[in-house]
Structures are given as C-alpha cells and as structure tokens.
C-alpha positions in Angstrom: 88.2 105.9 92.2 87.4 106.5 95.9 90.0 106.7 98.6 89.6 107.2 102.4 91.7 107.1 105.5 89.8 105.5 108.5 90.8 105.4 112.1 91.0 102.0 113.7 91.0 103.4 117.2 93.7 104.1 119.9 95.7 101.8 122.1 99.0 101.7 124.1 99.8 98.4 122.4 101.7 98.1 119.1 98.6 96.9 117.2 94.8 97.3 117.5 92.5 94.5 118.8 89.2 93.1 117.8 87.6 94.0 114.5 90.2 96.8 114.0 92.9 94.2 114.5 91.3 92.1 111.8 91.5 95.0 109.3 95.1 95.7 110.4 96.1 92.2 109.6 94.1 92.2 106.3 96.3 95.1 105.1 99.4 93.0 105.8 98.0 90.1 103.8 97.1 92.4 100.9 100.6 93.8 100.9 102.2 90.3 101.2 100.2 88.9 98.3 101.6 91.6 96.0 105.2 91.5 97.3 107.2 88.3 96.9 109.9 89.6 99.2 107.6 90.4 102.1 108.9 88.7 105.3 106.3 87.7 108.0 106.9 89.3 111.4 110.0 91.2 110.3 108.6 94.6 111.4 107.2 93.6 114.8 107.3 96.5 117.3 108.4 95.7 120.9 105.9 95.7 123.7 106.3 98.2 126.5 107.0 101.9 126.8 104.6 104.7 127.7 103.0 105.1 124.2 99.7 106.4 122.9 99.0 105.2 119.4 96.2 105.8 116.9 95.9 103.4 114.0 94.8 104.2 110.5 94.0 102.2 107.4 93.9 103.4 103.8 90.9 102.3 101.7 90.9 102.5 97.9 87.7 101.5 96.2 86.7 99.7 99.5 89.9 97.6 99.6 92.3 97.9 102.6 95.6 98.6 100.9 97.7 100.5 103.4 98.1 101.2 107.1 100.2 103.2 109.6 100.0 104.3 113.3 100.8 107.7 114.8 102.7 107.0 118.0 103.4 109.4 120.8 105.9 108.5 123.5 105.0 110.3 126.7 108.6 110.2 127.8 109.8 112.0 124.7 107.2 114.8 124.4 108.9 116.6 121.4 109.1 113.6 119.1 106.4 111.4 117.5 106.7 108.4 115.3 104.9 107.0 112.2 105.1 103.2 112.9 104.2 100.0 111.0 103.7 101.8 107.7 103.0 99.7 104.7 101.1 100.0 101.4 100.6 98.0 98.2 102.9 99.1 95.5 100.1 99.4 92.9 98.4 101.9 95.3 101.4 104.0 96.4 100.1 107.0 94.4 97.2 107.3 96.8 99.1 107.0 100.1 99.7 110.7 100.8 96.5 111.2 102.9 97.6 108.4 105.2 100.9 110.0 106.0 99.2 113.5 106.3 96.7 112.1 108.8 99.4 110.7 111.0 101.3 114.0 110.9 98.1 115.9 111.8 97.5 113.7 114.8 101.0 114.1 116.1 101.0 117.8 115.5 97.9 118.1 117.7 99.9 116.2 120.4 102.5 119.1 120.3 105.5 117.3 119.0 108.2 119.2 117.2 109.3 116.5 114.8 108.2 113.1 113.5 110.3 110.1 112.6 109.5 107.1 110.6 109.9 103.9 112.5 110.1 100.3 111.3 110.4 97.5 113.9 112.8 98.7 116.6 114.7 101.1 114.4 113.5 104.6 113.5 114.5 104.3 109.9 113.6 103.1 106.4 115.5 100.4 104.5 117.3 101.8 101.4 119.3 98.8 100.3 119.1 95.1 100.8 115.4 94.4 100.5 114.8 90.9 99.3 117.4 89.5 101.6 116.6 88.3 105.2 116.9 91.5 107.2 118.7 91.7 110.5 116.3 91.1 113.4 114.8 94.3 114.8 115.5 96.3 111.6 112.9 97.6 109.1 112.1 95.5 106.1 110.6 97.6 103.3 111.0 98.3 99.6 113.3 101.2 98.8 110.5 103.1 97.1 109.0 103.8 100.6 111.7 106.5 100.8 110.2 108.4 97.9 106.8 108.4 99.5 108.0 110.1 102.7 110.4 112.5 100.9 107.5 113.8 98.7 105.6 114.5 101.9 108.3 116.7 103.4 110.5 114.2 105.3 114.2 114.8 105.2 117.0 112.3 105.7 118.7 113.0 109.0 121.0 110.0 109.5 122.3 107.0 107.6 124.0 103.8 108.6 125.1 100.5 107.2 124.7 97.0 108.6 127.5 94.5 107.9 127.5 90.8 107.6 130.8 90.0 109.4 132.4 86.5 109.3 133.7 86.2 112.8 137.5 86.3 112.9 139.5 84.1 115.2 140.4 86.1 118.3 143.3 84.7 120.4 143.0 84.3 124.1 145.8 86.8 124.5 143.8 89.5 122.6 140.7 88.7 124.6 142.7 88.9 127.8 143.6 92.5 127.2 140.0 93.6 127.9 139.9 91.4 131.0 143.1 93.0 132.3 141.6 96.5 131.7 138.5 95.5 133.7 140.7 94.1 136.5 142.6 97.4 136.6 139.3 99.3 136.9 138.0 96.9 139.5 135.2 95.7 137.3 134.2 92.0 137.4 132.5 90.6 134.3 129.9 87.8 134.8 126.7 86.4 133.2 123.5 88.3 133.9 121.5 86.6 136.7 118.2 86.3 134.8 116.3 85.0 137.8 117.5 87.7 140.2 115.1 90.7 140.4 117.8 93.1 141.5 120.1 92.1 138.6 117.3 92.4 136.1 116.3 95.8 137.4 119.9 97.0 137.4 120.4 95.7 133.8 117.2 97.4 132.6 118.2 100.7 134.2 121.7 100.5 132.7 120.3 100.0 129.2 118.1 103.1 129.9 120.9 105.2 131.3 123.4 104.5 128.6 120.8 104.9 125.9 122.2 101.7 124.4 118.8 100.8 122.9 117.1 104.2 122.6 114.1 103.0 120.5 113.3 99.7 122.3 110.7 101.4 124.6 112.8 100.8 127.7 111.8 102.5 130.9 113.6 102.6 134.2 112.4 99.9 136.7 113.6 101.4 139.9 110.2 101.5 141.5 108.8 98.3 140.0 108.4 94.9 141.5 109.1 91.8 139.4 107.7 88.4 140.4 110.1 85.5 140.5 107.6 83.4 138.5 107.8 85.9 135.6 111.6 85.8 135.9 111.6 82.1 135.8 109.5 82.0 132.6 111.6 84.7 131.1 114.8 82.8 131.9 113.5 79.7 130.2 112.6 81.7 127.1 116.0 83.3 127.1 117.7 79.9 127.5 115.7 78.3 124.7 116.3 81.3 122.4 120.0 81.3 123.2 120.1 84.9 124.4 123.3 85.7 126.2 124.1 88.8 128.3 127.2 89.6 130.4 127.5 92.5 132.9 130.3 94.3 134.6 130.1 95.0 138.3 132.4 97.7 139.8 133.9 97.9 143.3 130.8 99.5 144.8 128.6 96.7 143.5 127.1 98.8 140.7 126.4 97.5 137.3 128.4 99.6 134.9 128.8 97.6 131.7 126.9 95.1 129.6 127.3 93.2 126.3 124.9 90.7 124.8 124.0 88.8 121.7 121.3 86.4 120.4 120.5 84.4 117.2 119.2 86.4 114.3 115.6 85.2 114.7 114.6 86.3 111.2 116.8 83.5 109.8 114.7 81.0 111.8 111.4 82.5 110.5 112.2 81.7 106.8 110.3 78.3 106.7 107.3 79.7 108.5 107.2 82.7 106.2 107.2 80.4 103.2 104.3 78.4 104.6 102.4 81.6 105.5 102.8 83.0 102.0 101.5 79.8 100.5 98.4 80.1 102.7 97.6 83.4 101.1 97.2 81.7 97.7 94.0 79.6 97.6 95.5 77.4 94.8 98.6 76.5 96.9 97.2 76.7 100.4 98.5 73.8 102.5 96.7 71.8 105.1 96.3 72.9 108.7 98.7 70.1 109.8 101.3 71.3 107.2 101.2 74.9 108.5 101.4 73.6 112.1 104.4 71.6 111.2 106.3 74.6 109.8 105.3 76.6 112.8 106.8 74.0 115.1 110.0 74.0 113.2 110.8 77.6 114.1 112.0 77.0 117.8 114.3 74.3 116.6 115.6 76.4 113.7 116.6 79.1 116.3 118.9 76.6 117.9 120.6 75.9 114.5 121.1 79.6 113.4 124.8 80.4 113.2 124.3 84.1 112.5 123.7 86.4 115.5 122.7 89.9 116.3 124.2 92.1 119.0 121.9 93.0 121.9 124.2 95.9 122.3 127.2 97.2 124.3 126.6 99.7 127.1 129.1 101.5 129.2 128.7 103.9 132.2 132.5 104.1 132.1 133.0 107.0 129.7 135.1 106.5 126.6 134.7 110.0 125.1 132.7 113.2 125.2 129.2 112.9 123.5 129.1 113.5 119.8 127.4 116.6 118.7 127.2 115.9 114.9 123.6 114.7 115.1 121.2 117.0 116.8 117.5 116.5 116.9 114.6 116.9 119.3 114.9 113.2 120.1 118.5 113.7 121.2 117.6 116.8 123.2 114.7 115.0 124.9 117.0 112.1 125.8 119.4 114.5 127.4 116.7 116.3 129.3 115.6 113.1 131.1 119.2 112.1 131.8 119.6 109.5 129.0 122.7 109.4 126.9 126.4 108.9 126.9 128.5 109.7 130.0 130.1 113.1 130.2 133.9 113.4 130.4 136.7 111.4 128.7 138.7 108.4 129.7 141.3 106.4 127.8 141.0 103.4 130.2 138.8 101.2 127.9 140.0 100.7 124.3 137.1 100.1 122.0 139.1 97.6 119.9 139.8 95.5 123.0 136.2 95.5 124.0 135.0 94.5 120.5 137.7 91.8 120.3 136.5 90.3 123.6 132.9 90.6 122.4 133.7 88.6 119.2 135.7 86.1 121.2 132.6 85.3 123.4 130.3 85.0 120.3 132.7 82.8 118.4 133.2 80.6 121.5 129.4 80.1 121.6 129.4 78.5 118.1 128.4 81.4 115.9 130.1 81.9 112.5 128.7 85.3 111.5 127.3 88.4 113.0 125.0 91.1 111.5 126.1 94.4 113.1 125.5 98.0 112.5 127.8 101.0 112.7 125.9 102.2 115.7 126.2 100.2 118.9 126.0 102.8 121.6 126.0 106.6 122.0 129.3 106.5 123.9 131.3 104.3 121.5 133.2 106.4 119.0 131.9 105.6 115.5 135.3 106.1 113.9 136.8 103.5 116.2 134.1 101.0 115.3 134.4 101.8 111.5 138.1 101.2 111.6 137.6 98.0 113.6 135.1 96.6 111.1 137.3 97.7 108.2 140.2 95.5 109.5 138.4 92.4 108.5 138.1 91.3 104.8 135.0 89.3 105.7 133.0 92.4 106.5 130.4 92.8 103.8 128.0 95.8 103.7 124.6 94.1 103.3 121.8 96.5 104.4 121.6 100.3 104.4 119.1 102.3 106.4 118.3 106.0 106.8 116.3 107.9 109.4 113.7 110.4 108.0 112.3 113.3 110.0 109.5 115.7 109.4 110.1 119.0 111.3 107.0 121.1 112.1 109.2 124.2 112.6 110.1 124.0 108.8 106.4 123.8 108.1 105.7 127.0 110.1 108.6 128.9 108.5 107.3 128.0 105.0 
C-alpha cells in the first residue's frame, strides 16, 4: 500500500484554486461519501486576515483521502494553525505524515506552538457529532482527537456549548442594564451598517476587545470602505437577519457591542441532504432538483428560530484579565494590544447585560440560542456559568477542546 502527502500550493485564501482546488474538494466528497453525519459547509473558514497557507492532500493508493492546511498568521508570529483537517475513517491509520508535514512547515516559519482549527474555532469537537453543529464551530468525529493526541498535541482548553430555550425577561429586568448605561453616559443603538465610520469603529472594537479572536479580524483605522460595498453588505445583513447593537460613550467613542444572527447551519440542512444525494450515482437528483434545494436556503434562514451570538464586547472593564490560560497565542494578543481591559469596575453587572441581550433576542422572535461558555475575554466565566445554570432549559449539547503542539516540548525531549 502506497501513501504520499502532496502539496497543493500556497495562498492567502482559505482554500486553493484551480486544479489544486479540485483535488481539495475531491477529498471532501470522499470523506462525505463515507460519513453519513458529514455536514456540507459546516467548517468554512472566514475570509480575511493576514494569513499564509500551504495546502496538503493525503494520497493512499492514488486516492485522495485526507487534507489539511498549515496556516501562519503574520499578526501572531508565535502561533500557527492546522486548518480544515479531514480524513476518511477507513484511512485514519495513514494520516500521521499529513499532520507531521503541517508541523514541519509551521516550525520552519518559526512558530512556538500550533493549534488545530476547525471553522472559526481553534478546537476539535469531542461530543455532539451527528447533530447540527453551532454555526462557526468545528464539525468532526470525536476520533479526530486521538489522531492529534498520538502526534503530540495536548489538550489546553475545553468548553461546552448549550442549547438554551430563551426565558422570558421582563421589561423591568431589561431596564436595569439600560439604567446602568445611562449612569455611565453610554447610549445604546443599532449599528449603522451603511456608515463607514461606524463600521470601522465596530471592527476596531471587536479587534481591541478580542471578542472574536479567531475570526481573522484586523483593525481598519487606515482603510477606506466604499459606500457601495457597505450598501451590498447591509442588504446581505438584512436578508440574513444579522443584528448588532453598539454603545456610544460621552466622547462619541464606541465602547460596547452585542449581536446575534440565525444559526445558518440549521438552514443548510435541506441543501446538505441534496448534496449528499448527488454523491451517490444511484440516487443523484436532477439539476433542477438540486437548484430547487439551493434556492430554499435563503428562505430557510428567515424561518430559523435558533440563533447564535455574534458576541459581546466591552471596553468598559468588568474585571482584571484571567491568567488561568496562558499560551503563546494569549501572549501574542497582549503584545499587539489585544485583550480584555486592565483594571476592575463593578459598574456593569454581567447578569444584567445578559438579561438585556436575551430580551433583545426574544423580542426578535427567536425561541432558542446556542451559546458557549466563552463570550469575551473580559466577561468572568463564573458569572456566565452561574447565569446559564439558573435556567432549567439550558442543555449541554456540544463539547469542544483546543489542542496545542508545543515545539519547546519537542526540543526538551
């Protein structure tokens, strides 16, 4: 039996183009044919960010059975990522050279550690595979964990996503947060999605608060945004029901945001079923049938009653940064000024903020939210865990863990 790892070239994009792109997609089709729980488009990586990527495919007896990319973020020089990893289960015993090749490339880049990244989250799924995963989270069989652990990766963090049936929040409870903002001189309003200054301030706030650390967000202070692109973006956000609210302080500075959107993976279910049928020549539907299922997706988005949180970001500090998780990634973030605010303040109660957040979501017609125990680096995790625990409708549904390979450990060995 012959096995070989081939390079599919380099790019700043999340996936290769041309003939290399064809091979890349062929691996996905091979994996999907052998896995009834595979969900189309569930591990899409976001565009953007200052990345260099090299793509690899695993060949066993001439068949493309696995793939991965070695990703280097120029803004985080000490950390590399193995992204978009997948392999057929019947070929998992031959996958080690693929992982080793990615590690070798990233070591040559000078990184200190490497993290496994699926979709927007630097983690692997440990529980919940077979259910529709939360949008933006990895969707992989639990045995992927064994593949990386046997190659020297260690678990460095773990969190659980909850399906939470939204409780009724009274106007009086919601008003507590509004009163706190009034006391601080902060006005809450919808994000002006067609205003370049508002969009730039929002992007910079997400960057500065580290609210979405793995979403490839870069500051936009020196960039120009065309009003035409903002118009198109606003139409897409409206059609996809993406809502964002921002807080403006007395000096006109954006210091807070909260946002949510439909769980798009729920809307992808009918298209995924049609795509899986197209992989089987005996059940392959007509072109019109596949087109029909594709056209159903935008309308399905409007009917989804489960949402995901875009996040909650605060420049108003709520506590001193936590030191219980230290890695090169965290250090790199701090070095470039990204992370939770220094200092402590009791002005904003996290329970009041979350009550208000749920009040807005419920008011918008949603019945359930899929949320994780990690919203922002400057929201105390114990407060959030206690808040979730108050509701009997909170059901742990998905468990994820981050896995890290440290080259320092390799040198010491």
